[in-house]
C-alpha positions in Angstrom: 90.4 5.4 -91.3 90.4 8.7 -91.5 93.4 10.7 -93.7 94.7 14.2 -93.6 91.7 15.8 -95.9 88.4 16.4 -95.7 85.9 16.9 -98.5 82.8 18.7 -99.3 80.7 17.7 -102.0 77.5 18.3 -104.3 76.3 15.8 -106.5 73.0 16.0 -108.9 71.3 14.2 -112.0 69.0 15.0 -114.3 66.4 13.0 -116.8 67.9 15.1 -119.3 65.6 16.2 -122.7 65.0 13.4 -124.6 65.0 10.1 -122.5 61.9 8.9 -120.8 63.4 6.9 -117.3 66.5 8.7 -115.5 68.7 5.3 -116.3 71.3 6.8 -114.2 71.9 6.1 -110.3 74.8 7.8 -108.1 75.6 7.0 -104.6 77.4 9.2 -101.8 79.4 7.9 -98.6 81.3 10.8 -97.6 82.3 9.7 -94.0 83.7 6.4 -95.6 85.4 8.3 -98.6 83.2 7.0 -101.7 81.8 8.8 -104.7 80.0 6.8 -107.0 78.4 7.2 -110.5 76.7 4.2 -113.1 74.5 4.4 -116.0 72.3 1.3 -117.3 72.8 0.9 -120.4 68.9 1.4 -121.9 69.8 -0.7 -125.4 69.5 -3.5 -122.7 66.5 -3.4 -121.3 66.2 -2.6 -117.7 68.7 -0.4 -117.8 67.6 2.1 -114.4 67.6 -1.7 -112.4 71.1 -2.3 -113.2 72.4 1.2 -112.1 70.1 0.6 -109.1 71.2 -2.9 -108.1 75.3 -1.4 -107.9 74.0 0.9 -105.7 72.2 -1.5 -103.4 75.6 -3.7 -103.1 77.6 -0.6 -102.2 75.4 1.7 -99.4 76.7 -0.6 -97.1 80.4 0.2 -97.6 83.1 1.0 -95.4 86.1 1.7 -95.4 88.8 -1.1 -94.7 92.2 -1.0 -92.8 94.3 -0.1 -96.2 94.2 0.1 -99.6 94.2 -3.3 -101.0 91.6 -4.1 -98.5 88.8 -1.2 -99.3 89.8 -2.3 -102.9 88.6 -5.8 -102.5 85.6 -5.0 -100.7 84.0 -2.9 -103.4 85.1 -4.8 -106.6 83.1 -7.9 -104.5 80.6 -5.2 -104.3 80.6 -4.6 -107.7 80.7 -8.4 -108.2 78.1 -9.1 -106.6 76.0 -6.7 -108.6 77.6 -8.4 -111.5 75.5 -11.1 -110.7 72.2 -9.5 -109.4 72.5 -8.0 -112.6 72.6 -11.0 -114.5 70.0 -13.1 -112.4 67.2 -10.6 -113.2 63.9 -12.3 -114.2 63.6 -9.6 -116.6 63.4 -9.5 -120.7 66.5 -7.6 -122.1 69.9 -7.8 -120.5 70.1 -5.3 -117.3 73.3 -4.1 -117.5 75.5 -0.6 -116.3 78.8 1.0 -116.2 80.0 2.1 -112.9 83.0 4.8 -111.9 83.8 4.6 -108.6 86.3 6.7 -106.4 87.4 6.3 -103.2 89.4 8.1 -101.3 91.6 6.4 -98.1 93.9 8.6 -96.5 96.0 10.1 -99.3 95.3 8.4 -102.1 92.8 8.1 -104.7 91.5 4.8 -105.8 89.7 4.4 -109.2 87.6 1.7 -110.2 85.3 1.5 -113.1 84.2 -0.1 -116.2 81.8 1.3 -118.9 82.4 4.9 -120.0 81.5 6.6 -116.8 84.7 8.3 -116.1 86.6 10.8 -113.8 88.0 13.6 -113.8 91.0 16.0 -111.9 91.1 19.4 -111.7 94.7 20.2 -110.2 96.3 23.7 -110.3 93.7 25.0 -112.8 94.3 21.7 -115.6 92.2 19.4 -115.8 93.1 15.5 -116.5 91.1 12.4 -117.1 91.9 9.6 -114.2 90.4 6.9 -116.1 89.9 5.2 -119.9 86.8 4.4 -121.8 86.6 1.3 -122.3 84.7 1.1 -125.5 85.6 0.4 -129.5 86.1 3.8 -130.1 88.6 3.9 -127.4 91.1 2.4 -129.9 91.1 5.0 -132.4 92.3 7.4 -129.8 95.1 5.2 -128.1 96.4 5.1 -131.9 96.5 8.7 -132.3 93.3 8.5 -135.1 91.4 10.6 -133.6 90.9 13.2 -130.3 89.5 12.1 -127.7 86.5 14.3 -128.0 86.4 13.2 -131.8 86.2 9.9 -130.4 83.6 10.0 -127.7 81.0 11.0 -130.7 81.9 8.0 -132.7 78.7 6.0 -133.2 81.3 2.9 -131.8 81.7 4.8 -128.1 78.4 3.0 -127.7 79.5 -0.2 -128.4 81.1 -1.0 -125.0 83.9 -3.3 -123.8 83.4 -3.8 -120.1 80.2 -2.9 -117.9 78.3 -4.4 -115.2 76.1 -7.1 -116.3 77.1 -8.0 -119.5 79.2 -10.6 -119.7 79.8 -13.7 -117.8 82.9 -12.0 -115.9 83.1 -8.6 -114.4 85.8 -7.3 -115.9 86.8 -4.1 -113.2 89.4 -0.8 -114.7 91.4 0.1 -111.5 94.0 3.0 -111.2 95.7 4.8 -107.5 96.3 8.5 -108.0 98.1 10.9 -104.9 95.4 13.5 -103.5 96.9 16.8 -103.0 94.8 19.5 -101.6 93.3 22.2 -103.0 91.8 19.0 -105.7 88.7 19.2 -107.2 87.2 15.1 -108.3 84.6 14.8 -111.3 82.1 11.9 -111.4 79.9 11.8 -114.2 78.0 9.6 -116.9 78.5 10.3 -120.8 75.3 12.3 -120.3 77.2 15.3 -118.8 81.1 15.1 -120.4 79.7 14.5 -124.7 77.7 17.5 -124.0 80.2 19.6 -123.1 83.1 20.8 -124.6 86.9 19.9 -122.0 87.8 23.3 -122.2 84.0 24.1 -120.7 83.8 21.5 -118.3 87.4 23.0 -117.1 86.9 26.1 -116.8 83.1 25.6 -114.6 84.9 22.9 -112.4 87.0 26.0 -111.4 84.8 28.0 -109.7 84.1 28.5 -106.8 82.6 27.9 -104.4 81.1 24.4 -105.0 77.4 24.1 -103.7 75.9 25.2 -107.1 79.5 23.7 -109.6 77.0 20.4 -110.2 73.7 22.5 -111.1 75.7 24.6 -113.6 77.3 21.6 -115.1 74.1 20.1 -115.9 72.3 23.1 -117.4 74.8 23.9 -119.5 74.7 20.3 -120.9 71.1 20.1 -120.8 71.2 24.1 -122.5 73.6 22.1 -125.5 70.6 19.7 -125.7 70.0 17.3 -122.6 69.9 14.0 -125.0 70.7 11.7 -122.1 70.6 11.7 -118.8 73.2 13.1 -117.3 74.8 13.2 -113.4 77.8 14.4 -111.9 79.3 14.6 -108.1 81.7 17.2 -107.3 84.3 16.2 -104.4 86.6 19.2 -103.4 89.4 17.9 -101.0 90.2 21.0 -98.3 
């Protein structure tokens, strides 16, 4: 069920300068209003298989007849990916973060687990719409550190939620209104940790968006590129 807005998307991924493989994955289905990134957790092994499992489970997603139906569908698919990760006959514990943006009519649905993020640029102001699921987030929540300082702590690498890790999958979710002119960024931590918030905000404000994601990735690479880098930019028109 199409809404009052149209969207235009650009996306990209890069292995970075130091990783041996790219364990990130992304999925875009503009027709059905779904944009998703997954960041395989390398420390547990087979992170690329975990992120690929997430994409495999959402590839056939179709928008439901309501917000509730769409949420139930994507949640069910992520739970199947979670079980697929736990059932893999491989070494380690295949696991991955996930951040999914669904646009249903005039609503944006946000579903995530881990520290991949969804931002919104509106009126030149950048807002983080998701909350990291890691130990460092608690110190930020208490006001002890800024968000940018917290995300560079060692405890930021200790995830409290992710696909494939615990017996049950616990997802974060939220909703927000969509307005014409909104621009969303769905990305893995290899992108946002490499760039100051002000840089992301200024670059996201550039127009048109065709080469915007390439520019963000190149900037992250110039600043070290120590992780896989993946992002999706969604323009609402």
